[in-house]
C-alpha positions as CSV (number, residue, x, y, z in Angstrom):
1,M,-66.5,-227.3,-31.7
2,G,-68.2,-226.4,-28.6
3,C,-66.3,-224.6,-25.6
4,S,-65.2,-226.9,-22.7
5,S,-65.6,-225.5,-19.2
6,N,-62.4,-225.5,-17.4
7,A,-62.8,-227.7,-13.8
8,R,-59.8,-226.1,-12.0
9,K,-60.9,-223.8,-9.0
10,E,-58.2,-221.7,-8.7
11,Y,-55.0,-220.4,-10.6
12,R,-51.7,-220.1,-9.2
13,C,-49.5,-217.4,-9.9
14,C,-45.6,-218.2,-9.8
15,I,-43.3,-215.6,-7.8
16,A,-40.0,-214.9,-9.3
17,A,-37.0,-216.0,-7.2
18,E,-36.0,-212.3,-6.6
19,N,-39.6,-211.3,-5.1
20,S,-40.6,-214.3,-2.9
21,A,-39.1,-213.7,0.3
22,G,-41.6,-213.3,3.3
23,K,-41.9,-213.5,6.8
24,L,-44.0,-216.8,8.7
25,K,-44.8,-215.6,11.9
26,I,-45.8,-218.8,14.3
27,A,-46.4,-218.5,18.1
28,G,-45.1,-215.2,18.3
29,K,-41.8,-216.1,16.5
30,Q,-40.7,-215.1,12.8
31,Y,-39.0,-216.9,10.4
32,N,-37.9,-216.1,7.0
33,A,-39.9,-218.1,4.2
34,C,-40.0,-218.3,0.4
35,V,-43.4,-217.9,-1.1
36,L,-43.4,-220.0,-4.3
37,N,-46.8,-218.9,-6.1
38,T,-50.2,-217.3,-4.6
39,S,-53.6,-218.0,-5.8
40,A,-57.0,-215.9,-5.1
41,T,-57.1,-218.2,-1.8
42,G,-53.8,-218.9,-0.6
43,Y,-49.9,-219.2,-0.7
44,R,-47.3,-222.0,-1.4
45,V,-44.6,-221.4,1.1
46,R,-41.1,-223.2,0.8
47,V,-39.5,-223.1,4.8
48,P,-36.5,-225.5,6.2
49,N,-37.7,-228.4,8.0
50,S,-37.3,-227.0,11.4
51,V,-39.6,-224.1,11.1
52,A,-42.3,-226.3,9.5
53,K,-42.2,-228.8,12.6
54,R,-43.8,-225.7,14.4
55,V,-46.7,-225.4,12.0
56,R,-48.8,-228.7,13.9
57,G,-52.7,-228.7,12.9
58,R,-54.8,-226.5,12.5
59,R,-52.6,-223.5,13.7
60,V,-53.0,-220.2,13.1
61,C,-49.9,-218.2,11.2
62,V,-49.0,-214.8,10.1
63,L,-47.6,-214.4,6.7
64,D,-45.5,-210.8,5.6
65,F,-45.3,-211.2,2.0
66,A,-45.6,-207.9,-0.8
67,G,-46.6,-205.4,1.7
68,E,-49.7,-207.5,3.0
69,Q,-50.3,-209.4,6.5
70,W,-52.6,-212.2,6.0
71,E,-53.8,-214.6,8.7
72,V,-52.8,-218.5,7.4
73,E,-54.0,-221.7,8.0
74,V,-52.4,-225.0,6.9
75,K,-54.3,-226.7,3.8
76,S,-51.7,-229.0,2.7
77,R,-47.8,-229.8,3.3
78,F,-45.4,-232.0,1.1
79,T,-41.6,-232.6,2.1
80,A,-39.6,-231.9,-1.2
81,D,-35.8,-233.3,0.4
82,S,-34.3,-233.7,3.7
83,Q,-33.8,-230.0,4.0
84,F,-37.4,-228.2,2.6
85,T,-40.7,-228.6,3.0
86,D,-43.5,-226.4,1.4
87,I,-46.4,-225.8,2.5
88,G,-50.0,-225.0,1.3
89,F,-51.7,-222.2,3.3
90,T,-54.9,-220.3,2.9
91,R,-56.2,-217.4,4.0
92,T,-58.1,-216.9,6.9
93,K,-58.0,-213.0,7.6
94,E,-56.4,-209.9,6.2
95,L,-54.3,-208.2,8.9
96,T,-52.9,-205.5,6.7
97,R,-53.1,-201.9,8.5
98,Y,-54.2,-199.2,5.8
99,T,-53.5,-195.3,6.5
100,I,-56.3,-193.3,5.4
101,P,-55.3,-190.0,4.4
102,T,-56.4,-187.0,5.7
103,S,-56.9,-183.4,4.3
104,W,-55.2,-182.2,7.4
105,S,-51.9,-182.9,6.7
106,F,-50.4,-182.3,3.2
107,C,-47.7,-184.7,2.7
108,S,-49.9,-187.9,3.8
109,C,-50.2,-188.2,0.0
110,P,-47.1,-189.5,-1.8
111,N,-48.3,-188.5,-5.2
112,L,-49.8,-184.8,-4.0
113,N,-47.3,-182.3,-5.0
114,L,-47.3,-179.6,-2.1
115,Y,-47.0,-176.5,-4.5
116,S,-49.6,-176.8,-6.6
117,D,-52.3,-178.4,-4.3
118,P,-55.9,-176.3,-4.5
119,A,-55.7,-176.0,-0.5
120,F,-52.3,-175.0,0.0
121,L,-52.1,-172.1,-2.5
122,G,-55.4,-171.4,-0.4
123,F,-53.5,-171.0,2.6
124,L,-51.3,-169.0,0.7
125,V,-53.3,-166.2,-0.5
126,L,-55.3,-165.9,3.0
127,A,-52.1,-165.7,4.8
128,F,-50.7,-162.7,2.0
129,L,-54.5,-161.2,3.0
130,T,-53.9,-161.7,6.6
131,A,-50.6,-159.9,6.7
132,V,-51.6,-157.0,4.3
133,V,-54.3,-156.3,6.6
134,C,-52.0,-156.4,9.2
135,L,-49.4,-153.8,7.9
136,P,-49.3,-150.7,10.0
137,G,-50.2,-148.4,7.3
138,I,-53.1,-150.3,5.2
139,G,-54.2,-151.7,8.3
140,D,-54.9,-148.2,9.7
141,S,-56.7,-147.0,6.7
142,L,-59.0,-149.8,6.3
143,G,-60.1,-149.4,10.1
144,T,-58.4,-153.3,10.5
145,A,-55.3,-152.9,12.8
146,P,-57.4,-152.6,16.1
147,R,-59.8,-155.8,15.4
148,V,-57.0,-157.6,14.4
149,K,-54.6,-156.4,17.6
150,T,-57.7,-157.5,19.5
151,A,-57.9,-161.1,17.7
152,I,-54.0,-161.6,18.7
153,Q,-54.2,-160.6,21.9
154,S,-57.6,-162.7,22.6
155,F,-55.3,-165.9,21.3
156,M,-51.9,-165.0,23.3
157,G,-54.1,-164.6,26.4
158,D,-53.3,-160.9,27.1
């Protein structure tokens, strides 16, 4: 018994009703939309007929759904009843903005613990050593007090 190949080009994933809310931006205005299913190449969206009339020809729209933003183009259209139209969109360009975490801010990474990060612990050790060297008795005996004093004065602009 041989394996038969599936001739389907794409598979659609249905979206649960509680997760299907999306926003469709047409000519600068935003409208509520219900995303019925997704695939690797596009979306099927249900909108009121009044909104569907605004999507004409190959007009480019922007779809905000599930934290992503895509520039989409009409692929197919089906009027299910007198109130709603199902529009098949194909993805043309991803517009989702991504934030790149930097090493300069400790709180830019949501899963980073501020108190166990090695850079933060290194900063605490450096701050402690600087405080110890600046103490009047220890700084004078080590000979670092005059250097620390001139460094602070150069930063202050005196």
